[in-house]
C-alpha positions as CSV (number, residue, x, y, z in Angstrom):
1,M,10.0,-70.1,-2.2
2,V,13.4,-69.4,-0.6
3,A,15.6,-66.3,-0.2
4,V,19.3,-66.4,0.5
5,A,21.2,-64.2,2.9
6,I,25.0,-64.3,2.9
7,L,26.9,-62.9,5.9
8,A,29.9,-61.0,4.4
9,A,30.4,-58.0,6.7
10,G,33.5,-59.1,8.6
11,R,37.1,-58.0,8.0
12,G,38.7,-61.3,9.0
13,T,41.5,-60.0,11.2
14,R,43.3,-63.4,11.3
15,M,43.8,-63.2,7.5
16,K,46.2,-60.3,8.3
17,S,45.0,-58.5,5.2
18,D,43.4,-55.2,4.1
19,L,41.2,-57.2,1.7
20,P,37.9,-58.2,3.1
21,K,38.0,-61.9,4.1
22,V,35.2,-62.9,1.7
23,L,37.2,-61.5,-1.3
24,H,40.2,-63.8,-0.8
25,R,40.3,-66.2,-3.7
26,L,39.9,-70.0,-3.5
27,G,41.1,-71.1,-6.8
28,S,39.4,-69.2,-9.6
29,K,36.7,-67.5,-7.5
30,T,36.4,-65.5,-4.3
31,L,35.0,-67.1,-1.2
32,V,31.8,-65.1,-1.5
33,E,31.4,-66.1,-5.2
34,R,31.6,-69.7,-4.3
35,V,29.0,-69.3,-1.6
36,L,26.7,-67.5,-4.1
37,Q,27.1,-70.3,-6.6
38,S,26.5,-73.1,-4.1
39,C,22.9,-72.0,-3.6
40,E,21.9,-71.4,-7.3
41,T,20.3,-74.8,-7.7
42,S,17.9,-73.9,-4.8
43,Q,16.6,-71.2,-7.2
44,P,16.4,-68.4,-4.6
45,V,13.8,-65.7,-5.3
46,R,16.1,-63.1,-3.7
47,R,19.8,-63.0,-2.9
48,L,21.0,-60.6,-0.3
49,V,24.6,-60.0,0.7
50,I,25.2,-58.4,4.1
51,I,28.2,-56.1,3.8
52,G,30.3,-54.1,6.3
53,Y,34.1,-53.9,6.2
54,G,35.2,-53.1,2.6
55,G,31.6,-53.1,1.5
56,E,32.2,-51.1,-1.6
57,Q,34.9,-53.7,-2.7
58,V,32.6,-56.6,-2.0
59,Q,29.8,-54.9,-4.0
60,A,32.1,-54.1,-6.9
61,S,33.4,-57.7,-7.0
62,L,29.9,-59.0,-7.4
63,A,28.7,-56.4,-9.9
64,H,28.6,-59.1,-12.7
65,Y,26.0,-61.1,-10.7
66,E,22.5,-60.0,-11.7
67,G,19.9,-59.5,-9.0
68,V,22.2,-59.5,-6.0
69,E,21.0,-57.1,-3.3
70,F,23.4,-55.5,-0.8
71,V,22.4,-54.7,2.8
72,E,24.8,-52.7,5.0
73,Q,25.7,-53.7,8.6
74,R,27.4,-50.6,9.8
75,E,28.5,-52.2,13.1
76,Q,29.5,-55.8,13.4
77,L,27.6,-56.9,16.5
78,G,27.1,-60.6,15.8
79,T,25.2,-62.8,13.6
80,G,21.8,-61.9,15.1
81,H,22.5,-58.3,14.5
82,A,23.4,-59.0,10.9
83,I,20.1,-60.7,10.2
84,Q,18.3,-57.9,11.9
85,Q,19.4,-55.7,9.0
86,L,17.1,-57.7,6.8
87,L,13.9,-56.7,8.6
88,S,13.4,-53.7,6.4
89,P,14.3,-55.2,2.9
90,L,12.3,-58.4,3.7
91,A,9.4,-56.6,5.4
92,D,6.8,-58.1,3.0
93,Y,8.5,-61.5,2.4
94,Q,6.6,-64.6,3.5
95,G,8.8,-67.5,2.4
96,D,11.8,-69.3,3.8
97,I,15.3,-67.9,4.1
98,L,18.6,-69.8,3.8
99,I,21.4,-68.1,5.8
100,L,25.0,-68.8,4.7
101,N,28.4,-67.5,5.8
102,G,30.5,-65.8,3.2
103,D,33.6,-67.6,4.5
104,V,32.2,-71.2,4.2
105,P,32.9,-71.9,0.5
106,L,32.9,-75.7,0.2
107,L,29.2,-76.3,0.5
108,R,27.8,-78.5,-2.3
109,P,24.7,-77.3,-4.0
110,E,23.0,-80.7,-3.4
111,T,23.6,-80.3,0.4
112,L,21.8,-77.0,0.5
113,E,19.0,-78.4,-1.7
114,K,18.6,-81.2,0.8
115,L,18.6,-78.7,3.7
116,V,15.8,-76.6,2.1
117,N,13.8,-79.7,1.1
118,T,14.0,-81.2,4.6
119,H,12.9,-77.8,6.1
120,R,9.9,-77.6,3.8
121,H,8.9,-81.3,4.1
122,F,8.6,-81.2,7.9
123,G,7.3,-77.6,8.1
124,N,10.1,-76.6,10.5
125,G,10.5,-73.2,12.1
126,A,14.2,-73.7,11.5
127,T,16.5,-76.4,10.2
128,L,20.2,-76.2,10.8
129,L,23.1,-78.1,9.2
130,T,25.1,-80.1,11.7
131,A,28.1,-82.4,11.5
132,Q,29.2,-85.4,13.5
133,L,32.9,-84.8,14.2
134,A,35.4,-87.4,15.5
135,D,37.0,-84.6,17.5
136,P,34.3,-82.0,18.4
137,R,36.5,-80.1,20.9
138,G,36.0,-76.4,20.8
139,Y,32.6,-76.6,19.0
140,G,29.2,-75.9,20.5
141,R,27.2,-79.2,20.8
142,V,23.7,-79.7,19.3
143,F,21.5,-82.0,21.4
144,C,18.5,-83.7,19.6
145,D,15.8,-86.2,20.3
146,G,15.5,-89.4,18.4
147,E,13.9,-87.7,15.4
148,N,16.6,-85.0,15.1
149,Y,14.5,-82.2,16.6
150,V,16.9,-79.8,18.5
151,Q,16.4,-79.7,22.2
152,E,19.3,-77.4,23.0
153,I,22.6,-76.0,21.9
154,I,25.4,-75.8,24.5
155,E,28.8,-74.1,24.0
156,D,31.8,-76.3,24.5
157,R,33.0,-74.5,27.5
158,D,29.6,-74.9,29.2
159,C,29.3,-78.7,28.5
160,S,29.6,-81.2,31.2
161,A,32.0,-84.1,30.8
162,E,29.1,-86.3,29.7
163,Q,27.7,-83.7,27.3
164,K,31.1,-83.4,25.7
165,Q,30.8,-86.9,24.4
166,N,28.2,-85.6,22.0
167,R,29.9,-85.3,18.6
168,R,27.1,-83.3,16.8
169,I,28.2,-79.7,16.2
170,N,26.5,-76.7,14.7
171,G,27.7,-76.0,11.1
172,G,26.4,-72.4,11.1
173,V,24.2,-72.9,8.0
174,Y,20.4,-72.4,8.6
175,C,17.1,-72.4,6.9
176,F,14.3,-70.4,8.7
177,N,10.7,-69.7,8.2
178,W,11.2,-66.0,7.7
179,P,8.0,-64.6,9.2
180,K,8.6,-66.6,12.4
181,L,12.2,-65.5,12.6
182,A,11.3,-61.9,11.8
183,A,8.9,-61.8,14.8
184,I,11.7,-62.8,17.1
185,L,14.7,-60.8,15.8
186,P,13.7,-57.4,17.3
187,H,13.7,-59.0,20.8
188,L,17.2,-60.4,20.7
189,T,19.5,-59.2,23.5
190,A,23.3,-59.0,23.8
191,D,23.5,-60.5,27.3
192,N,26.8,-62.3,26.9
193,D,30.6,-61.8,27.3
194,Q,31.0,-60.6,23.7
195,Q,28.0,-58.2,24.0
196,E,26.9,-59.5,20.6
197,Y,23.5,-60.6,19.3
198,Y,23.6,-64.3,18.5
199,L,21.4,-65.8,15.9
200,T,21.4,-69.1,17.7
201,D,19.5,-67.5,20.6
202,V,16.3,-67.6,18.4
203,F,16.2,-71.5,18.5
204,S,14.7,-71.6,22.0
205,Q,11.8,-69.4,20.8
206,L,10.9,-71.3,17.7
207,D,8.8,-74.4,17.5
208,Q,10.1,-77.5,15.6
209,V,13.8,-76.9,15.0
210,M,15.5,-79.8,13.3
211,A,19.1,-80.8,12.7
212,L,20.4,-82.2,9.4
213,D,23.8,-83.9,9.5
214,V,26.0,-83.2,6.5
215,E,27.5,-86.3,5.0
216,D,30.9,-84.7,4.4
217,E,32.1,-82.6,7.3
218,Q,34.6,-80.8,5.1
219,E,31.7,-78.9,3.5
220,I,31.2,-76.7,6.6
221,L,34.9,-75.7,6.9
222,G,35.1,-72.0,7.6
223,I,38.0,-69.8,6.5
224,N,39.5,-67.7,9.2
225,D,43.2,-67.6,8.3
226,R,45.6,-68.4,5.5
227,Q,46.2,-71.9,6.7
228,Q,42.5,-72.8,6.5
229,L,42.4,-71.2,3.1
230,A,45.2,-73.5,2.0
231,I,43.4,-76.5,3.5
232,A,40.2,-75.5,1.7
233,Y,42.1,-75.3,-1.6
234,S,43.5,-78.8,-1.1
235,I,39.9,-80.1,-0.5
236,L,38.6,-78.3,-3.6
237,Q,41.5,-79.7,-5.7
238,D,40.8,-83.3,-4.5
239,R,37.2,-82.9,-5.5
240,I,38.1,-81.6,-9.0
241,K,40.8,-84.1,-9.7
242,T,38.8,-87.1,-8.5
243,A,35.9,-86.1,-10.7
244,W,38.2,-85.8,-13.8
245,M,40.0,-89.1,-13.2
246,K,36.6,-90.8,-12.9
247,A,35.6,-89.1,-16.2
248,G,38.5,-90.6,-18.1
249,V,41.4,-88.1,-17.7
250,T,44.8,-89.4,-16.6
251,L,46.6,-87.3,-14.0
252,I,50.2,-88.4,-13.5
253,D,51.1,-87.4,-9.9
254,P,47.8,-85.6,-9.0
255,N,49.4,-84.0,-6.0
256,S,51.6,-81.8,-8.2
257,I,48.8,-80.7,-10.5
258,T,46.2,-78.0,-10.0
259,I,43.0,-77.5,-12.0
260,D,40.5,-74.8,-11.7
261,D,36.9,-75.9,-11.5
262,T,36.2,-73.7,-14.6
263,V,38.4,-76.0,-16.8
264,A,36.9,-78.5,-19.2
265,L,38.7,-81.7,-20.1
266,E,37.8,-84.5,-22.5
267,P,38.5,-88.2,-22.1
268,D,42.0,-89.5,-22.8
269,V,43.6,-86.2,-21.9
270,I,46.9,-86.8,-20.1
271,I,48.1,-84.2,-17.6
272,E,51.8,-84.5,-16.6
273,P,53.3,-83.5,-13.2
274,Q,53.7,-79.8,-12.3
275,T,51.0,-78.7,-14.7
276,H,48.5,-76.0,-13.8
277,L,45.2,-75.4,-15.7
278,R,43.5,-72.1,-15.0
279,G,40.4,-70.1,-16.0
280,N,38.2,-70.9,-19.0
281,T,40.5,-73.5,-20.5
282,K,39.4,-76.5,-22.5
283,I,41.7,-79.4,-23.4
284,S,40.4,-81.7,-26.1
285,R,40.6,-85.5,-26.4
286,G,43.9,-87.2,-26.6
287,S,46.1,-84.2,-25.8
288,R,49.1,-84.4,-23.5
289,I,49.8,-81.4,-21.3
290,G,53.1,-81.0,-19.4
291,P,55.2,-81.6,-17.5
292,G,55.8,-78.2,-16.2
293,S,53.2,-76.2,-18.1
294,L,50.7,-73.5,-17.3
295,I,47.6,-73.0,-19.5
296,E,45.1,-70.2,-18.7
297,N,41.9,-69.1,-20.6
298,S,42.9,-71.1,-23.6
299,Q,41.5,-73.8,-26.0
300,I,43.7,-76.8,-26.9
301,G,42.6,-79.1,-29.7
302,E,42.8,-82.8,-30.0
303,Q,46.1,-84.7,-30.0
304,V,48.1,-81.6,-29.0
305,T,51.3,-81.9,-26.9
306,V,52.4,-79.0,-24.7
307,F,55.4,-79.4,-22.5
308,Y,57.4,-76.9,-20.3
309,S,55.4,-74.1,-21.8
310,V,53.0,-71.2,-20.9
311,I,49.8,-70.5,-22.9
312,T,47.4,-67.7,-22.0
313,D,44.3,-66.4,-23.8
314,S,45.1,-68.4,-26.9
315,S,44.0,-71.4,-29.0
316,V,46.0,-74.3,-30.4
317,A,44.5,-76.6,-33.1
318,T,44.6,-80.3,-33.5
319,G,48.0,-82.1,-33.8
320,T,50.2,-79.2,-32.9
321,R,53.4,-79.6,-30.8
322,V,54.3,-76.9,-28.3
323,G,57.5,-76.6,-26.4
324,P,59.7,-76.9,-24.7
325,Y,59.9,-73.3,-23.3
326,T,57.2,-71.7,-25.5
327,H,55.1,-68.8,-24.5
328,L,51.9,-68.0,-26.2
329,R,50.0,-64.9,-25.0
330,G,47.7,-62.1,-26.0
331,H,45.3,-64.0,-28.3
332,V,47.5,-66.3,-30.3
333,T,45.8,-68.6,-32.8
334,V,47.7,-71.7,-33.9
335,G,46.5,-73.8,-36.8
336,E,46.6,-77.6,-37.1
337,S,49.9,-79.6,-37.2
338,C,52.2,-76.7,-36.3
339,R,55.4,-76.9,-34.4
340,L,56.4,-74.3,-31.8
341,G,59.5,-74.2,-29.6
342,N,62.3,-74.4,-28.4
343,F,62.4,-70.9,-26.7
344,V,59.7,-69.3,-28.8
345,E,57.4,-66.4,-27.9
346,L,54.2,-65.5,-29.8
347,K,52.0,-62.5,-29.0
348,K,48.8,-61.6,-30.9
349,T,49.8,-63.8,-33.8
350,T,48.0,-66.2,-36.1
351,L,49.7,-69.3,-37.6
352,G,48.2,-71.2,-40.6
353,Q,48.2,-75.0,-40.8
354,G,51.6,-76.8,-40.9
355,T,53.6,-73.7,-40.0
356,N,56.8,-74.1,-37.9
357,V,58.4,-71.7,-35.5
358,A,60.9,-74.1,-34.0
359,H,63.8,-72.2,-32.4
360,L,64.6,-69.0,-30.5
361,S,62.1,-66.7,-32.2
362,Y,59.7,-63.9,-31.2
363,L,56.7,-63.1,-33.4
364,G,54.3,-60.3,-32.3
365,D,51.3,-58.8,-34.1
366,A,51.9,-61.2,-37.1
367,T,49.8,-63.3,-39.4
368,L,51.4,-66.3,-41.0
369,G,49.9,-68.5,-43.8
370,E,50.2,-72.2,-44.2
371,R,53.4,-74.2,-44.2
372,V,55.6,-71.2,-43.3
373,N,59.0,-72.0,-41.8
374,I,60.5,-69.5,-39.4
375,G,64.2,-70.0,-39.1
376,A,66.1,-70.0,-35.8
377,G,66.4,-66.5,-34.3
378,T,63.9,-64.8,-36.5
379,I,62.0,-61.9,-34.9
380,T,59.4,-59.4,-35.8
381,A,60.4,-55.9,-34.9
382,N,56.8,-54.8,-34.4
383,Y,57.2,-51.8,-32.1
384,D,58.5,-48.4,-33.2
385,G,58.6,-46.9,-29.7
386,V,55.1,-45.5,-30.1
387,N,52.9,-47.9,-32.0
388,K,52.7,-51.7,-32.7
389,H,52.7,-52.7,-36.4
390,Q,51.6,-55.8,-38.3
391,T,53.7,-58.4,-40.2
392,K,52.0,-60.6,-42.8
393,I,53.8,-63.7,-44.2
394,G,52.3,-65.7,-47.1
395,D,52.0,-69.4,-47.6
396,R,55.2,-71.5,-47.9
397,T,57.5,-68.6,-47.1
398,K,60.8,-69.4,-45.3
399,T,63.0,-67.1,-43.2
400,G,66.7,-67.8,-42.7
401,S,68.3,-67.8,-39.2
402,N,68.7,-64.5,-37.4
403,S,66.4,-62.6,-39.7
404,V,64.7,-59.4,-38.5
405,L,61.3,-58.5,-40.0
406,V,60.7,-54.8,-39.4
407,A,57.0,-54.0,-39.3
408,P,54.8,-52.9,-41.0
409,L,55.8,-55.5,-43.5
410,T,54.3,-58.0,-46.0
411,L,56.1,-61.0,-47.4
412,G,54.3,-62.7,-50.2
413,E,53.9,-66.4,-50.8
414,D,56.9,-68.6,-51.6
415,V,59.4,-66.0,-50.4
416,T,62.8,-67.0,-49.1
417,V,64.6,-64.6,-46.7
418,A,68.3,-65.1,-46.6
419,A,69.9,-65.8,-43.2
420,G,70.9,-62.7,-41.3
421,S,68.7,-60.3,-43.3
422,I,67.0,-57.2,-41.9
423,V,63.9,-56.8,-44.1
424,T,62.3,-53.4,-44.1
425,E,60.3,-53.3,-47.3
426,D,57.5,-55.5,-48.7
427,V,58.5,-58.5,-50.8
428,E,56.6,-59.9,-53.7
429,P,55.7,-63.6,-54.0
430,D,58.2,-66.1,-55.3
431,S,61.2,-63.9,-54.4
432,L,64.5,-64.3,-52.6
433,V,65.3,-61.3,-50.4
434,I,68.9,-60.7,-49.2
435,A,69.2,-57.7,-46.9
436,R,72.6,-57.7,-45.3
437,S,76.0,-56.1,-45.8
438,R,78.5,-57.8,-48.1
439,Q,81.1,-59.8,-46.2
440,V,84.5,-58.1,-46.1
441,V,87.7,-60.0,-45.3
442,K,91.0,-58.3,-44.5
443,K,93.9,-60.7,-44.4
444,G,96.8,-60.4,-42.0
445,W,94.6,-58.6,-39.4
446,R,95.8,-58.8,-35.9
447,L,95.7,-56.2,-33.1
448,G,99.1,-54.7,-32.4
449,H,100.5,-55.3,-35.9
């Protein structure tokens, strides 16, 4: 069995932020969330997050994760000191422990699985994740024998010219036999320039410490400032977009597209440039999204086109065309084969099959039947200054240009609303409603005469 401990106590001063470093977001998730999720396939029996600066914020941000335990490190006195805080909560624990950093969010689950399995297979006292860097300057070097057992770790500044030729560096990710580590932790000293307790000091006191080289050195990238956060996001996006293109999705100009790793795409979807897909979004087969579109927490059916538009918290059914310059928000539901845009906004509205809202309209808190046609400039006046009210429009009803539908209002089936009408009362099915002043013409009218 394996437990997981995540170091998440630091402020991260180089982020220049009041927000704890581990709560900065990398795409759709915080750094610490990504670290938590990276170890799930290892099936940890316990998950402990060591908190310090902004501890209450970190705890609140992870409240939706069941079974996470929080351990406070009141003073940040180094990595060894952080792990010392586990001596009490893990007093009776006899298994292995995986130690991760809350600011190293790009580890793949299979990498951690391999680390744990290697540790168990060889019965190591400790196994550490290492990387072979083309340019290891500034990193401590890990020196191993021919079977990858660690002989010593030397900081870069203490390496001789010959030792600096070693390209293996410490990735800061460890798997320990917990009882053996727990026996050493109380005896750590802070005999160094920083006066901190270093976890790496335990290696010299453990038998059989092994190094495991990570195949992709990008996985151990730590986040210390905003530039590194941006680099990590670029790496994450490359992974996501490469996977989708291999799965049959066309990305036109991938460098201008961003896709959260919570998004689901089906084969033969085409994503145009400058398009961004966020949250729990699903795009079904054959749909074409973009250019210039944002879709967040929404479901898009098959053979849908969306261009130069924003869709949030909504669903669009098969064969519908959206855009340009359409905004769907607040739980809009659009039926099959509808047409939306140009310059249309829908909020908390449902459209039946074959309904068109094609030009310069706002519909809020409305329910429209099938094959309704909303004329250019039609709006629902759904807010009376205190409350929002509903508008219901029956099948095959048509509104003329520049109509105002003052809610609460019901228009029956097969109603025609004359252009320029302000409708304030319910209209029965199969009716023509004209609600405007009679035109008056005064001949010979000119100012000054």
